[in-house]
C-alpha positions as CSV (number, residue, x, y, z in Angstrom):
1,M,117.0,151.1,87.5
2,H,118.2,151.6,91.2
3,G,116.7,151.2,94.6
4,M,115.5,154.2,96.6
5,W,118.0,156.0,99.0
6,R,117.2,154.8,102.6
7,D,118.2,156.4,106.0
8,G,119.0,154.3,109.1
9,N,121.5,151.7,108.0
10,H,125.0,150.8,108.9
11,F,128.0,149.5,106.8
12,E,131.2,148.2,107.9
13,L,134.1,148.1,105.4
14,L,135.7,144.7,105.4
15,P,139.0,145.2,103.3
16,E,140.9,142.1,102.7
17,A,139.6,138.2,102.6
18,A,141.3,137.7,106.2
19,L,138.2,140.4,107.4
20,F,135.4,139.4,105.4
21,L,135.6,135.8,105.0
22,P,135.4,135.0,108.9
23,A,132.4,137.7,108.8
24,M,130.5,136.0,106.6
25,F,131.1,132.5,107.7
26,E,129.9,133.4,111.3
27,A,127.1,135.2,109.9
28,V,126.0,131.9,107.9
29,D,126.8,129.8,110.8
30,Q,124.3,131.9,113.1
31,A,121.7,132.0,110.4
32,R,118.2,130.9,111.7
33,D,115.9,131.4,109.0
34,F,117.6,131.6,105.5
35,V,120.6,132.2,103.7
36,L,120.8,133.6,100.2
37,I,124.3,133.8,97.9
38,E,124.5,135.0,94.5
39,L,128.3,134.7,93.2
40,Y,129.6,134.8,89.8
41,L,132.7,132.4,90.7
42,M,132.6,129.2,92.6
43,E,135.3,126.7,91.4
44,S,136.2,123.4,93.7
45,G,138.9,124.1,96.0
46,R,139.7,124.8,99.7
47,L,137.1,127.8,99.7
48,A,134.3,126.1,98.2
49,T,134.7,123.2,100.2
50,A,134.4,125.3,103.3
51,L,131.4,127.5,102.0
52,T,129.6,124.0,101.1
53,G,130.2,122.4,104.5
54,S,128.8,126.1,106.2
55,L,125.5,125.6,103.8
56,L,125.1,122.2,104.6
57,R,125.1,122.6,108.2
58,A,122.8,125.5,108.2
59,A,120.4,123.7,106.0
60,E,120.6,120.6,108.5
61,R,119.7,123.2,111.2
62,G,116.2,123.8,109.2
63,V,117.5,127.3,107.4
64,S,116.3,127.9,104.0
65,V,119.6,127.9,101.9
66,M,119.3,129.1,98.3
67,L,122.5,129.4,96.0
68,L,122.4,131.0,92.7
69,L,125.5,130.9,90.7
70,D,126.6,131.9,87.2
71,G,126.5,129.1,84.6
72,Y,129.5,130.2,83.1
73,G,131.5,131.2,86.3
74,A,130.6,128.1,88.2
75,M,132.1,125.3,85.5
76,G,134.7,124.9,87.8
77,L,132.2,123.6,90.2
78,D,132.7,119.8,89.9
79,A,129.8,117.5,89.9
80,A,130.6,116.0,93.3
81,D,130.5,119.5,94.8
82,R,127.1,120.1,93.2
83,E,125.5,116.5,94.0
84,R,126.8,117.3,97.8
85,L,125.0,120.7,98.2
86,E,121.5,119.0,96.6
87,A,121.7,116.0,98.3
88,G,122.0,118.3,101.8
89,G,118.9,120.2,101.1
90,V,120.9,123.5,99.4
91,A,118.7,124.9,96.7
92,L,121.1,125.4,93.9
93,R,120.3,127.4,90.4
94,F,122.7,128.2,87.4
95,F,121.7,131.4,85.8
96,N,122.0,131.5,82.1
97,P,123.5,128.1,81.7
98,L,125.8,128.0,78.3
99,G,123.8,127.1,75.4
100,L,124.0,126.5,71.4
101,E,120.6,128.0,70.7
102,S,121.9,131.5,71.1
103,L,125.6,132.4,71.3
104,V,124.6,136.3,71.9
105,R,122.6,135.1,75.1
106,N,125.7,133.2,76.2
107,L,127.6,136.5,77.0
108,T,124.7,137.8,79.6
109,R,126.7,136.6,83.0
110,D,125.4,137.1,86.5
111,H,128.5,138.9,88.0
112,R,127.0,140.0,91.3
113,K,128.5,139.1,94.7
114,L,125.5,139.0,97.5
115,V,125.5,137.1,100.9
116,V,122.1,137.6,102.8
117,V,121.6,136.2,106.0
118,D,118.1,136.4,108.0
119,G,117.3,139.5,106.2
120,A,119.3,141.2,109.2
121,Q,122.6,141.9,107.2
122,A,124.2,141.3,103.8
123,F,127.4,141.3,102.3
124,T,128.6,142.8,98.9
125,G,132.0,143.4,97.1
126,G,134.0,141.5,94.7
127,F,134.4,138.2,96.1
128,G,134.0,135.0,94.7
129,A,134.1,130.9,95.9
130,V,137.7,130.5,94.4
131,D,140.8,129.7,96.1
132,E,142.3,133.0,94.7
133,F,140.7,135.2,97.4
134,L,142.5,132.8,100.0
135,D,145.9,134.1,99.2
136,A,146.4,135.5,95.8
137,W,143.8,138.2,95.1
138,Y,143.2,141.5,97.1
139,E,139.7,142.1,97.6
140,V,137.1,144.5,99.7
141,A,133.7,144.0,100.9
142,V,131.2,145.6,103.1
143,R,128.7,144.3,105.6
144,I,125.2,146.1,105.5
145,E,122.8,146.3,107.9
146,G,119.1,148.2,108.2
147,P,116.2,148.8,105.6
148,V,118.8,148.6,102.4
149,V,119.1,144.8,103.0
150,A,115.1,144.1,102.0
151,D,116.4,146.0,98.8
152,W,119.3,143.2,98.1
153,V,116.7,140.7,99.1
154,R,114.1,141.9,96.1
155,L,117.3,141.9,93.6
156,F,118.1,138.2,94.3
157,C,114.6,136.8,94.3
158,R,114.3,138.5,90.7
159,V,117.1,136.8,89.5
160,W,116.4,133.3,91.2
161,D,112.7,133.8,89.8
162,S,113.7,134.7,86.4
163,P,113.3,132.3,83.2
164,M,117.1,132.9,82.9
165,S,117.8,130.8,86.3
166,R,117.6,126.9,86.3
167,G,117.4,124.4,88.9
168,P,115.6,122.4,91.0
169,G,113.2,123.9,93.5
170,E,109.9,125.9,93.6
171,P,109.9,129.5,92.5
172,T,107.6,130.0,95.7
173,L,111.0,129.5,97.9
174,V,111.6,133.3,98.0
175,R,107.9,134.2,98.9
176,G,107.9,133.5,102.5
177,I,111.0,135.5,103.4
178,D,110.4,138.4,105.8
179,L,111.2,141.8,104.1
180,A,110.5,143.8,107.0
181,T,112.7,146.8,107.1
182,R,114.8,146.6,110.5
183,R,115.5,149.8,112.0
184,N,117.9,150.3,114.7
185,E,119.2,153.5,115.9
186,G,122.7,151.7,116.7
187,Y,123.0,151.3,112.7
188,R,124.1,155.3,113.1
189,S,121.6,156.3,110.3
190,M,124.1,156.0,107.1
191,R,122.3,156.7,104.0
192,G,122.7,154.1,101.4
193,R,121.0,152.6,98.4
194,V,121.5,149.3,96.2
195,V,122.3,150.2,92.3
196,W,122.5,147.8,89.7
197,G,123.0,147.1,86.0
198,Q,121.7,144.7,83.7
199,G,123.8,145.0,80.5
200,Y,123.2,147.6,78.1
201,R,119.5,148.0,78.7
202,Y,120.0,149.3,82.3
203,Q,122.9,151.3,83.4
204,A,122.1,152.6,86.6
205,I,125.6,152.1,87.9
206,R,127.2,153.9,85.2
207,H,124.9,156.9,85.0
208,S,125.3,157.4,88.8
209,L,128.9,157.0,88.6
210,H,129.0,159.6,85.6
211,H,127.0,161.9,87.5
212,R,129.1,161.9,90.6
213,V,132.4,162.5,88.7
214,S,130.4,165.4,87.0
215,V,129.7,167.1,90.1
216,S,132.8,166.0,92.3
217,S,134.4,169.0,94.0
218,Q,137.3,167.7,96.1
219,R,138.4,164.3,95.4
220,L,137.4,161.3,93.0
221,W,139.5,157.9,93.8
222,L,138.8,155.1,91.5
223,C,140.0,151.3,92.3
224,T,139.3,149.0,89.4
225,P,141.0,145.8,88.5
226,Y,140.0,145.9,84.7
227,F,140.3,149.7,83.6
228,V,139.0,149.6,80.1
229,P,137.1,153.0,80.3
230,T,134.5,154.0,78.0
231,L,135.2,157.5,75.9
232,T,132.6,159.1,78.0
233,L,134.2,158.3,81.7
234,R,137.6,159.1,80.2
235,R,136.5,162.4,79.3
236,R,134.7,163.2,82.6
237,L,137.6,162.0,84.5
238,A,140.1,164.2,82.7
239,Q,137.8,167.4,83.0
240,A,137.4,166.6,86.8
241,A,141.2,166.6,86.9
242,R,141.8,170.1,85.1
243,R,139.1,171.7,87.0
244,G,141.1,171.1,90.3
245,V,139.7,167.9,91.6
246,D,142.3,165.2,92.9
247,V,141.7,162.6,90.9
248,R,143.5,159.0,91.5
249,L,143.3,155.6,90.3
250,L,144.3,152.8,91.8
251,L,145.1,149.9,89.2
252,P,146.2,146.6,89.0
253,G,150.4,146.3,88.2
254,V,152.0,143.5,86.7
255,A,150.4,141.2,88.9
256,H,147.0,140.5,86.6
257,D,144.7,137.6,86.1
258,H,144.3,138.9,82.5
259,P,147.5,140.9,81.4
260,G,146.1,141.7,78.1
261,V,143.6,144.1,79.9
262,H,146.3,145.8,81.8
263,Y,147.8,146.3,78.4
264,A,144.6,147.6,76.9
265,G,143.8,149.8,79.7
266,Q,147.5,151.5,79.9
267,R,146.9,152.8,76.5
268,F,144.8,155.6,78.0
269,Y,147.5,156.5,80.6
270,G,149.2,159.2,78.6
271,R,146.0,161.3,78.1
272,M,144.6,160.8,81.7
273,L,148.2,161.7,83.1
274,R,148.5,164.9,81.0
275,A,145.3,166.0,82.3
276,G,146.5,165.8,85.8
277,V,144.9,162.5,86.9
278,R,147.5,160.3,89.4
279,I,147.7,156.7,88.3
280,F,148.9,154.0,91.1
281,E,149.5,150.5,90.3
282,F,149.3,148.1,93.4
283,Q,152.1,146.3,94.0
284,P,151.7,143.3,96.5
285,S,149.3,141.3,94.4
286,F,146.4,141.3,91.9
287,I,143.9,143.8,93.3
288,H,140.5,142.7,92.1
289,A,138.6,145.0,94.2
290,K,136.2,147.5,92.9
291,F,135.3,150.9,94.8
292,T,135.0,154.3,94.4
293,L,135.2,157.3,96.5
294,V,133.9,160.7,95.1
295,D,133.8,163.4,97.9
296,D,131.7,162.0,100.9
297,W,129.8,159.2,98.1
298,V,131.2,155.6,98.3
299,S,129.9,153.0,95.4
300,L,131.6,149.4,96.3
301,G,130.4,146.1,94.7
302,S,130.5,143.9,91.6
303,C,130.9,146.6,88.7
304,N,134.5,146.9,87.0
305,F,133.5,150.0,84.9
306,D,134.9,148.3,81.9
307,H,133.1,147.8,78.5
308,W,132.4,144.2,79.3
309,S,130.7,144.8,82.5
310,L,128.6,147.7,81.5
311,Q,127.4,146.0,78.2
312,W,126.5,142.6,79.1
313,N,126.7,141.7,83.1
314,L,124.0,141.9,85.5
315,E,126.3,143.9,88.2
316,A,125.0,145.3,91.8
317,N,127.0,147.9,94.0
318,Q,126.3,149.6,97.3
319,E,126.3,153.0,97.4
320,V,126.7,155.1,100.5
321,E,126.6,158.9,101.3
322,D,127.9,159.3,104.7
323,P,131.3,161.3,106.0
324,R,131.9,158.6,108.2
325,F,132.0,155.5,105.9
326,A,134.1,157.8,103.6
327,V,136.7,158.6,106.0
328,E,136.9,154.9,106.3
329,V,137.1,154.0,102.6
330,A,139.7,157.1,102.1
331,D,142.1,155.6,104.7
332,L,141.8,152.5,102.9
333,F,142.8,154.0,99.7
334,E,145.6,155.6,101.6
335,R,147.0,152.7,102.7
336,N,146.8,151.1,98.9
337,F,148.5,154.1,97.5
338,A,151.2,153.5,100.0
339,T,152.1,150.0,98.5
340,S,151.5,151.3,95.1
341,H,153.8,152.2,92.2
342,E,153.0,155.9,91.1
343,I,153.0,156.5,87.5
344,D,155.4,159.3,86.7
345,P,154.3,160.9,83.5
346,E,157.8,162.1,82.2
347,A,158.9,158.7,82.3
348,W,155.8,157.2,81.1
349,S,156.2,159.5,78.1
350,R,159.6,157.9,77.5
351,R,158.4,154.1,77.8
352,P,160.0,151.5,75.4
353,R,158.6,151.0,72.1
354,W,157.8,147.2,73.0
355,Q,155.3,148.5,75.7
356,R,153.4,150.6,73.4
357,L,153.3,147.9,71.1
358,K,151.7,145.6,73.8
359,E,149.2,148.4,74.4
360,W,148.2,149.0,70.9
361,L,147.7,145.3,70.1
362,F,145.9,144.7,73.1
363,G,144.1,147.8,72.6
364,T,143.0,146.8,69.0
365,L,141.6,143.6,70.0
366,D,139.8,145.1,73.1
367,G,138.1,147.4,70.7
368,M,137.2,144.9,68.3
369,L,135.4,142.8,71.2
370,T,133.7,146.0,72.4
371,R,131.9,146.6,69.1
372,L,130.7,143.0,69.0
373,R,127.3,143.5,70.6
């Protein structure tokens, strides 16, 4: 399941919170008709307070504001903040609140990250409304303008109106939204499409990545914070490297919010390195970004390409096929490689036993969790 490729868009890469947060707040502050926000993480703190203030000001101006949060990811948003939002006219819904009737159903989370303003511009990436994005985590977003924004609106409306989303407000809130495709030659006619995943039933993001990896000819650079790849993806990455493609992985270093995942992923380093894959561990901070460059194709959004994202979560990425945008993303990769530690294959083969033990322990645990479908 994925959107159609559409021409006539403009995509602006916004690396680091210092760029994308001001751009998002400015867009919301200038909203006239509606603001749609879909987030996995929102926790009470400085960023959540700033976002709440911005949304309340918009609602006061008569803007229709709809905030869709994941029922688990927003557990850190305290009651006072929720009440402020609702009292100020923000329509607030929670996707799949935790319940006892179906424990398996609790595993399905809305991991998407989306801000849409007036149907004219949208933002996606790996961001959330938690303070870590202000100073501790490295993240990347993209500003989207053009016909593809309407596909993001449709995607939002589908979840907002689904039985999985609970909250006050009538479902008809989304019906008055203008989905007219806005075309402007200033958009430099970039091709793009929305692609999404919905647990193990709909895995268009994964299928799209696998296809691109298989047909890659020059470069295949992948940044993901939780590198626990499926067997198929590992094989395809290795095959691409063996046939001469420049395959590089940009992964977190020791600064990681889930160290166990870091060690679980490291058990695959040896095989990757032997196939000719280059592995870079980002040093300045925890890199939470998820973006991929294959030749001139880019995919950027919420999907981590780990087992969990692919088996349980709602995910959504923006795909772009344009050599101009690819140059920007390649430059970003190069800057990040320069501040990373490249894993030396020979040194890795001589790594100490305690390191191998941690890989085995966390890898075994990850394998057990993965089989719990």
